[in-house]
C-alpha positions in Angstrom: 0.0 0.0 0.0 1.3 3.4 -0.9 0.1 6.7 0.5 0.9 10.0 -1.1 0.8 13.3 0.6 1.0 16.8 -0.8 3.4 19.2 0.8 2.0 20.6 4.1 1.6 24.4 4.0 -0.2 24.8 7.3 -1.1 22.7 10.3 -4.7 23.5 9.6 -4.6 21.2 6.6 -4.1 18.2 8.9 -7.6 18.5 10.3 -9.0 17.8 6.8 -7.2 14.5 6.3 -9.6 11.7 5.3 -9.4 8.4 3.5 -11.1 5.1 3.8 -7.9 3.7 5.4 -7.6 6.5 8.0 -8.9 5.1 11.3 -8.2 8.3 13.3 -6.4 11.6 12.9 -5.8 14.3 15.5 -3.5 16.1 17.9 -2.3 13.9 20.7 -1.7 16.8 23.1 -3.3 20.2 24.0 -0.3 22.2 22.8 -0.8 20.8 19.2 2.8 19.8 18.9 2.1 16.1 18.0 -0.3 15.0 15.3 -1.0 11.3 14.8 -2.7 9.6 11.9 -3.6 5.9 12.3 -4.1 3.8 9.1 -5.8 0.5 8.6 -3.3 -1.6 6.8 -5.5 -4.7 6.6 -6.2 -7.8 8.7 -7.1 -5.7 11.7 -3.6 -4.2 11.7 -2.7 -0.6 12.0 0.3 1.7 11.4 0.7 5.2 12.8 2.3 8.3 11.2 3.2 11.0 13.8 4.4 14.5 13.1 6.2 16.4 15.8 6.1 20.2 15.6 8.7 20.9 18.4 11.3 22.5 16.1 11.3 24.6 13.0 11.5 21.5 10.8 8.8 19.0 11.7 9.9 15.4 12.5 8.0 12.5 11.1 7.8 9.0 12.7 6.2 5.9 11.3 5.3 3.1 13.6 5.7 -0.6 13.0 2.6 -2.5 12.1 0.6 -3.5 15.2 -2.6 -5.4 15.9 -5.8 -3.5 16.8 -6.7 -3.9 20.4 
C-alpha cells in the first residue's frame, strides 16, 4: 500500500485528512505539537504516522505495524 501526501503548507490542513484507510487523525496533546494519523493496513492491523512540531522543521515518525486492540 502506498500513501501519497501533498506538501504541508499549514497545520490546519491536517484536520482535513480523510481516507477510507484512516482510522483516526488528530492532535495527541493540547499544545498541538504532536499530530498522529492511524491507518488501517488490513487484517485488523494498523500503522501510525506521527508528526512532531517541536522545532522549525517537523519530524515524522512511522510506527511498526501493530494489531488493533
